Every structure is written in structure tokens, then in C-alpha cells.
N, C-alpha and C positions, 0 to 999 in steps of 0.2 A: 690961409696959401696951401700949394699943394705943393705934393713929396713923389717923386718916381722911381720907383721900384721895381727888380724883372720881377716876371710871372710868380703867382704861392699859389698852392694846388685849394687853399678856398678859394680862389676867383673864380671861375667860370662859373656860378647864375651872377658872379655881380656884371662879366662881361655880356652874357646875353638881356642884362637888361641895358647897358648902356648904347647894343643893338640893338632892342625891340624900343629905342625912344627916337634911332633915323625918323626921314621923314622916307615917307614912302617912296621906292624905287621896281624899276620897271626889273632891277635884272640886283636886286638883294632880297634875302628872303625875309620871310618873318609871317608868322614871328617866329625867332629862334631860342634853342632853351641849348642849356648846358650840355645836355649830350648829342646835340647835332654840331660842336664844338668839338663835343668831343671826336667828331663823327668823322669834319673836313681838317679840324686842322692838328687837335693834339695831343692826338694817338697817329699821327706820323709818321715812322724811322728817326728822322731826323728832325727830329721836335725838340729844340733849346730855349730851356724857359728865359734863359737869357734874352736872347730875341726878341719876349714878348715884351711890352712894356708899359707900366700901367700909372697911370698916375692917380691918387688916391687925394684926397680932403675927407678929414677928420677919421682915418683911418679907413674912409670910401670909397672901394674904386667908379672914377668917377671920365675914363680917359683910358684908351689905349690907344700903343701903334706896334706893326709887327714887322720886323725886319728877317730878312731873307736871303738864302743863297740860290746856285744852278745849279748843274752837274759839270764834270767834267768833260773832253770830249772822248771820253770812252761812257761814264754818265754808266762808270761804278765807283763813285765816291764825291760830294761835295766839289764846289770849284771854286772859294771861298774868295779870288780877287774881283767879282762883281756881289755885287749885290742889291735887292732893294729894298724896299717898304712898299708891303700888302698891302696894308689900310691904317687905317690911320680914323677913330670916331671918340667923338667925347660925346656921353650926354649932356640929353638936352638940355640937361638943366642949368650945365656951364660948362657952355659956347664963350668960350675966349679964343682969342687968338696967338692972346701972347704962350696960354697950355697947347692948344694943336701948333706952336715954333717951337716950343720948350719939347713936347714928345717926336716931333720929324726929326729933333738936332741929336734926341739920345737916340733916333732909327741910325741913324748916321753916323757917330762915335763907334756905336755897338758892332755895324757895318764894319769902321777905320780898322776898331781892338781887333779883329780878326781875318785882318788884312786886305781887301778890299780897294778895288785901287776905281772903281769903277760904280757911282751907285745913280739906284734909279728908282722909279717911284711909282706905283701900282705892276700889278706881277700881269707876264705876259712870259708865252714859252720861249726860255725852256723854265724863266720861273715863274714858275705857277703852281707849284707842289700842293698851295694850302686854297682853302678855303672855296674847291671846287665840288658844284655844287651850291654855296651857301650866295656865290657874289660872283655878277657875268652868266655866264650863262653856257654853251657849248664849252668854252674855252675860259681864261680871265683872259677880258682883255683890257688892260690896264685903268684906270682909273676911271668906272662910271659919270658920262654926267652931269647925275643929281648930284655924286658927290662934291659936294659945296665947300664941306674945311675942309677934306683934302687937297680939295683944286688951289682956293687959297690961298694955303698954308706953303706950295708948295712954289708955287708964284712968289710969295717973301722971298721962297728964301731961296731966289733967281734961277729957278729949275727949267731949263731951256726943254722943249715940249720935242720929241723926236718921233716922233710916226701915232698916228688913231688908226683905232680896228673895229673896223665898222664890221656891224651882227646884220645880219642875214635872218630871216624868216624865210618860210614855205611852205602853204600848207598843199599837203598832202591829199585835199580830196581834189585839190583840180592840178596836183603836179603831172604835167607832159613834156618830158620831156622834146628833143626835137626827131625827130626821124630822117635818116638819110640812106644815099648807100652800103657809106661807109660803115651804118648802125645793124643794117638785112647783113652785111657783108660779116661783121663781130658776133653776131643773134647769131648764126649758122656756125658758124667758126670754133665757138669759146662757152664755159661753161661759167656758172657762178655755184658758187662754193662759199658757205657761212660757217663761223668757227665761236658759239661761246667763249665769251670770257675767254681769251686767246692767254697761250702764257708770257707774261713779259720778257721781255729781251736784254733789259738791263734793269742792273741794281737803281737805276734812277726813275721805267716805266712804273717800277713796283712802287715808286712810293709816291707818283701819280698816280697811276689806273689802277694800280694793283686790288683796289677796293669795290673797283664801282662794278656795276653791270656789263661789261663790251659785247659789243658783234661788228666781228667782222667781215668783211664781204668779200672775194674775186674775183679777176675774174683771166680765169685760166684759157691760155689754146690747150683745145681737143685735142691733137695730134703730135706735140710737141710734149706738156705737162708746163710751157712756162704761165710763170703767174705778169698778167700785162697791164693791171690796174691795185689799188685797194683803195681799201674806204672803209676806215672803221666808225664808230658812232657809241654812244654812250647813251643814257637817262636819263640826263641832267636835274639827278632827284639830289635833293627833295627839292628847289629849286620847280620846277617843274609844277609839281602840284601845285603851290602859288599859285599859276600865274592857270590851271583850272583846261588846261591840255595839254597830253603825256608825248609827249616830247622824244626826237630822235637828235640828241647834238655830234654833227662831225668833224674830228678830233686830229682824222687824219687824211689823208687822199694824192694819193700817188699812184704814176704810172709812168712804166719803161717805159726811156725814149723815143725811143721807135717809134711807140702809138703811140702819143702824147700829138696832140692837137685832126686828133682822126677820133675822133668819136668816143675815147674806150671808158672817161669817166661820166659823160653826162650817159649809156649805155646804163655801164656799175653804175651810178646811182637812179635811172630806172628803175629796175629793175631790185633793185634797197627797197624805193619803195612801198615800189608794189608789196612785197614780203613785209612789210610795219609796217603800212597801212594793214594790213588780214590781223594784224595780231593787234588794234587800236593807235597805234601812233597816229599824233593826229599833225604832229608839225615834223617838220625840219629845218634844224640851227645850224649856222657854219658862220666861222668867222674867219677875214683876210685884214692883211695891212693893209692901210688907206690907199697904202702905194706903190702895191701890185694891179696893175692896169689888168694884166691879164686875167686875174683872176678876179676884178670887181663884173667884166664883162662877163667873164665864165656864167657867175653867179643870178647874172643879172638875164640872158639869154635861158635861162633856165627857169627863172618869174620869179625867181628870190624875189625878198623886198627889203632893205635898209633898211630896219626900228629904232637903230640905236651908236652910236662910236662911245669905246672908251679913248683914252686920252696916258701916251705914254711918254714920260720926265725921266729927262736926265739932268743927273748935275753937271756943271762943265766944266773942265779941268782933273773931274774924276779917273 
């Protein structure tokens, strides 16, 4: 018989053991430890033990599911009206459809008791505050394609696929952004600035990114001092260590309205690549929704290659 209960302080070694028993996946850090779970999950300011639900067999944890929420519009507090199931894992020796279904149902029930009206499965911005550096890559991409236990539980629970997340990578050794007259004009009339570990603008940004090593590059008009474009990266640690290649994960790319489609993003990424390559970074990673055709064309034009796709699920009628 299995019993479900909230997280307890003695659980981390057992949760790490469950995690290590998972089959190899590109976007799943291995081997994981209690310390790494503390880093990516348990130490977060808004962690709620009631949302991390553990399945035990003979009092030993053999599976877990983690439910959470996103921010309000101002990014200054949780908005529990929409939530997600971040992960669902069973130990390799306790693979059971019934147990996976029970854990997913427990996650849904917890979200509803907190007031959730919309239920997702798979983390994705802004439901992205847990597991960065442990699951996914430069961002949390929903449910990884090789995470079969989670996928199958969502399908049995009648979740709908609402979108997919395309995961792209580019080798910086061969990264060559396009050259054009507009880019040459930008080079003459702008400057590049870099901020290391910039201050978080909101409480939620601090929750998600505050403990990670980040670089923010900005393209600034030399004469007006206006910010024309911003690109923010982080080091995708410790996951990129498992890939064997130092990686800069692009998690923010913004261009001023008047400078869109004028080469500002391409130029800024090219200059960021040049600087980061000197510091030993080997790879860029970026993610975008499969429904965002403009972003897909942009990354493909720059030579990014799609390496994986995550899936975002939503509960119908939620």
C-alpha cells in the first residue's frame, strides 16, 4: 500500500534517490543530491511543503509530485489562481500507473485548495521558479519528451497540449550573426554594456533568478543614452556541467519597438557571443514557444539548431 503525505525534513536523500533512478535524459541533471535539491527547490523563499507531496511504501519515499504557482501581475506576490505540477517522479522500482495518477490528482487537489482556477502540467514562464539548473535547460520547458511517466499521467488525466517549447543551441565556435548595412550603422552609433548579477526588479524575479550567476548585455544609443535592446544570460549550472560544455542560457531578449527587425537583436547577441566565447563559454541555449513563428525564424537565421521540445499541458475546464 502507498501513502501520500506532505514533504518532511528527512525526505531530501530519498527524493534524490528517486531522481537518480530516472532514465537518462538530456535535460535532467544526473546525478542529483540532497544539496542540489536544496539549491534548486527547497531553499526558495516561497517553497511550501504542502505542495511537495511524497508517496511512501513501508514508510520509505518511492515517488513525489510538486505543485506550485506563479506571480501576480506586479511580480510582488504569488497568484494562486493558476498553478502547475512542476515534476512527477516514481522510483524505478515502483513504476505504477495508479500511483502516478494518484500523485497527479493530489497535486491538482492541493492547487485547488489554494484557489487555483487554471491547472497546468510542466513548468514554463512565469510558472518557472523551481528546478532551474536541474530540469530543462536555459529555462523550464514544460515536460521533457523523455519524461514518459509524467506525460502518460497527464494524458490519462485528460490534460490538453496547449503548446510546445522549442529548445535551441548554437555552437559559439562557429556562431556568426548576419552582417548588414543596418548592423554596421548600429555598430557606429551604439555601445554595449554588461552588468554582472544585476539587481532583481521584482520579488518574483528574485525568487527565480536571484541566486543564479547572470550577465545582462544592453545595446545603448551613444548619443541619446536610450536602451535599444537587452539580452540576459545565466550559466545553466549545474546542468551544463553534465553536458560537458560551458553554456550561456538566454532567458531574456527585449528590443525597443522602434528597433525591431532592424538588426538590433542579432548585433547584440553577436557581441555577447564574442565576449562570452573569450571567457570559455562554448554554447548558447535559447527557448521559445513553437507557436512563435517570428522567434523560430530568428533563431534559425542565427544558426541555432533545435535539440529538443518540451510540452505544456493544461487541464480542460480548469
